[in-house]
N, C-alpha and C positions, 0 to 999 in steps of 0.2 A: 250683806256683809260676807256671806258665805262664798260668793262667787270668786272674788279675787284671792281670798285666803285658801279656799278649796283648790282653785287652779294652781296656786303656788305650791300647795302640798303635793298635788298630783305631778306637777312638773318636776318637783324635787325628787320624788320617788323614781320617776322615769329616768331623769338625768343620772341619778346615782346608780341605778341598775345598768343603764346602757353605757355609761362612761367608765364605771369602775368594776362592775361585777359580771359583765358579759363580753362577748366578742362582737357586739353590734358595730357595724361600720359607722364611722363618724357621720357620714352623710345621712344615713337612716336615722341615727339618733337625733340629729338636728331637725330633719324633716318632721319627725313625730313631735318634737318639742314645739316646732312652729305650728303644727296642726292643733296641739293642745292649747296653744296661745290663741289661735283663731277661734277655737271652740269656746274658750272662756269669754272672748269678746262678743261672740254671737249670743251666748247665754246671758251675759250682762245686758246686752241690748234688749233681748227678749223679756228679761225680768224687770228691768228698770225703765225701758222706753225713754231715753234721753235723761234719765236721772243721773245727774252728776256731770253729764256732758263731756266735753273734750278733756278737761282736767282729770277726771276719773279714769278715762281711757288711757291717757298718757301715763298716769301713775301706775296703772295696772300693767301696761306694756313694759315700762321701765322696771317695775318690780319683778315681773316674770323673766326679763332679761338678766336682772341681778341674781335671781335664783339660779339660772343656768351658769352664770359666771362663778357664783359661790360654789356650786357643786363641782364644776370643772377644776377649781383651784383648791378644793377642800381636802385633797389627800396628797401627801408628799409622793414623790416619785418612788416606785417600789424597788428598783434595781440600783445597785451601786457597783461600780467597776473601777479597777485601777488601770489607768491608761498611760502608756509611755508617750512622751512628747517627741515627735520625729520632725526633723527639719527646724529651721529658724522660726521663731515666733514673729508673725507679721503684725505690725501696728498700724492702725488707721485712726486719723483724727477727724472728728465730726464737729465743725464749728457751730456756733449759735448765731442767728441773725435776728436782730430786732428786739425791741423791748417785750418782755413777757415770754420770750422763746425759751425752750428748755436749755439747760446749761450745756456748755460744750462737753463732748465726751471723747475719750480715747478708748479704743477697743483693742484688745489683744487677741489675735486669732491664732490658736494653737492647732497644728495638725497632729492628730493623736492616733495611736495604734492601740485599739481596745480589743480584748477578747470578744469574739462574736462580730467584730467589725463595726459596731455602732457605739457611739458616734465616731465619725471620721474626722470631724473638726469641732473644736470647742471654742467659743468666744466668751470672754469675760472683760470686765472693766479694769482688771489688774492682771499682771503677769502671774499665772497660776504656777508655772514651772518653766524652766529653761529647757533647751534642747537636751534630750537624754534623761530629763526628770520624769517624775510620775505625778499624775493628777488623779484624785479620787472623784469620779463623776457619778452623780445620781441621775437616772433617766427613767422615763416611762416606756416600758416595752411596746406599748401600742403607738408610741410616737405622737401622742396627743398633747404633750407638754414638752417644752424645750429642756434639754439637759442643763443641770446646774452643778456647781461644786457640791460635793457631799456635805460639806460643813454648812451650806446654805439651804439644804433640803428641808424646808418647813412648809407647813400648810398655812397660806395666807388668807384663806376663806373666812368669812364671817356672815352669819345669818341675820345680823342686825339690819343692814340696809334693805335687803329684800322684804323683811317683815315690816319695817316702817313704811316702805312704799306701798305695799299691798294693803296694809291697814288704812293708810291715808286714802287710797283709792276707794275702799269700802265706805269709809266715813264720808268722803266727798259725795258719793252717790246717795247715801242715806240723808245727809243734811239737805241736799238739793231737793230730794223727794219730799222731805218734811216741810220745806218752805213753799212748795207749790200748793195752791189751794185745790181741794178736792182729791188729792192723792194721798194715799196712806203708804208708809214705808213697808 
């Protein structure tokens, strides 16, 4: 039970430090995250030798991926800047095709002049301001998250899904081992 949950805790600590507290390049952060995931899979295989099988492995990989996404999305963008809308707002329509497809979307592309030069363009599902107006934009200075309206700058992350997936992975392995004759968990 300790392998998936321990791997999740280690990956959470690494992702939090590398994505939010250091200047680690994204490629390095992801590569180390993948290495931690592979190490967890090797450790699980060594400890349980087919205990839990494919389902446990899939749940663990999904849980570790969910940990990474949760950490990435767990903090709001740290910088807010007031940007002037320059030029006409460009509108694009994105239709939906087929049953079950996402709803049609209309996007408003604002060319903006921000102190520091970033972002140069801002896209939203509604007109944030007309030409000559001002938009308050929240952004991540490391450019790991897309800019959003300052009023929508919230942390969408939740530890529930990763915790459930990793716990199910551990339980699946333990139950499978307990059901095999001559094997102790």
